[in-house]
N, C-alpha and C positions, 0 to 999 in steps of 0.2 A: 625330031627325027631320031634321035638315039633312043634305043628300046634298052633298060638295064633289067639283067635277070638276075636274081640273087641265088644263092646256092650255099649248102654247108651245114644248113639249121638241123636240130634234133634234137633230141632229149639227152641229158647229163646229167649226172652227179653232182652236187655242191663239191666243190673245190675242182673238178673237172675242168677241161679247157674244150673249145669248138675254135675253128678257123671259119667264117663267113668268106665268101667272095661276090662280089658283084662286077659281072662283065658286060660291055657296051655290045649290042650286037653288030654293029658298026663303029669305025673309028670316028673320032668325035673330029667336028670341024672346029667347034672352038676347043680352046683351053681350058676346060672345066676345073675347078674345085670337084672333089667329090666327099661325100662323106655319109654317116650311118645315124638313122635315127631309129627310135624304137616305140612302140605302142601297145602297152598291156591294156586286156579287156576293162572297160569301165576308165580307162585314164587317157590322158591326155597324150598327145604325140611327143616324143623327148628327145632332145640332142644326146647324141653319143659321143661323135667324133666327126672331125672333116681332117683333111688334107689337101694341100694345095696341088697345082697340075703337077709342081717338079718333085712334089715329094718333101721339099726341104722345111714346109712348115704344117705342124700338126697342132691340132686342140683337142682337148678332151673334157667333156663333163666331170664334174666333182666325183660323181659316184661311181665310175668307171676309171679313172685315172691310176695309174699304177697297175692296173690289172689286165686293160685292155691296150692292142697297139695296133695303130691302121697304118696301112702301106699301098702303096701302086706301083702295078707294073705296067708302064704306059706302052710297050712292047706287045702287051697282051692286052693293052686296053683294059685292065682289071685293077678292081682297088679290093685290098683286105682286111677284116678286121678279127685278129688274133685275141679271142677270149680265155681268162686265165684267172684262176680260183673262183670259178662260177659260183654265184648266191642264187637262191630263188626266188631273189627279187629282180633277178635279171631275165626273168621269163618274160616272154614279150614275142611280138613279131617286131623284126627286124627289119626295117627298111632302106635301101640303097639311095642315095641322091646325086644329082651332078646337075652343077648351077656354077653360074659366073661367080655369086656370090653365095657360100653357104652361112648361116647364122646360127644362134642356139634357140632364135625363135623360128626358123624355117627359110626356106630359099627366096634370093632376089634375083632379077633381072632374068634371062633364059636359062629354066629348069627342068628336070625331068625326073620323077620317082622309079622306083622300082615297083614289083607287086608285093615285096616282102617275103622270107623266109621265117619260120616257126623255131624259136629256141625256149626249151625247157627245161628248166633245171630244179630237180626235185631233191629233198633233204634227206 
């Protein structure tokens, strides 16, 4: 019943930055954790980062740790992914997710996926 809409994707040179946003169309009934996954052509979906409802707990994939920052603003029902020092291998469709539990392997319990936003990093 909650729809997620990603925005902020685009094309950027290696070393540049982008900020992705994921907005819920309606205020969530459940206090979801939220996170980001990504999928490149020919590759499996990959976990990127997740954040607790309160924002006090975050977790990052090793591939993005130190470069990406996940945050959320519950007054706006929005989660963000600040991506810095982008590399060509970061090129993918980035997917927002909200769920009772977000694992590195996917979602558990009640969960919802966004449609994704394309991020392309050129060298």
